[in-house]
C-alpha positions, 0 to 999 in steps of 0.5 A: 071622677064620678060615674057620670063624668067617667061615662062622659069621658068614655063616650067622648073618646068613642065619638059620643055614640056607642051605636057607631062603634065597630064592636057590636052591642057595646055598652057602658056598665056602671057597678058600685065601687067596693069598699077599700078592704074588699077591693085590696083583697079581691082585685086582680087584673086579668086581661087578654090582649086584643085589638079593637075587633076583639082579635087576640095577639097569640104571640103574647105569654107564649100563646097562653092567657095567663093569670099568675096569682091565686084568685080569692073569691068573695065566698072566701075560697081561693082558686088557681086559674089555669093557663089557657091556650089562646086561639086567635 
């Protein structure tokens, strides 16, 4: 799926109009895809479980936002992301 098709798919699941979505100022941003080598070495899924209104589920991960891997940044350095208490 190309970027245009992807954008159309997202819009179709949101009734075609971001202006009427409950999340204010919702936007679709398109960024260029990274080369496979860079992607495989730098992509890590990090998410905070929320509902459609952005409210956090404080019962997950013992009430913490957890990233259990070392983060390899584009500058060549690695970082440890600390656990963060969720305040929902």
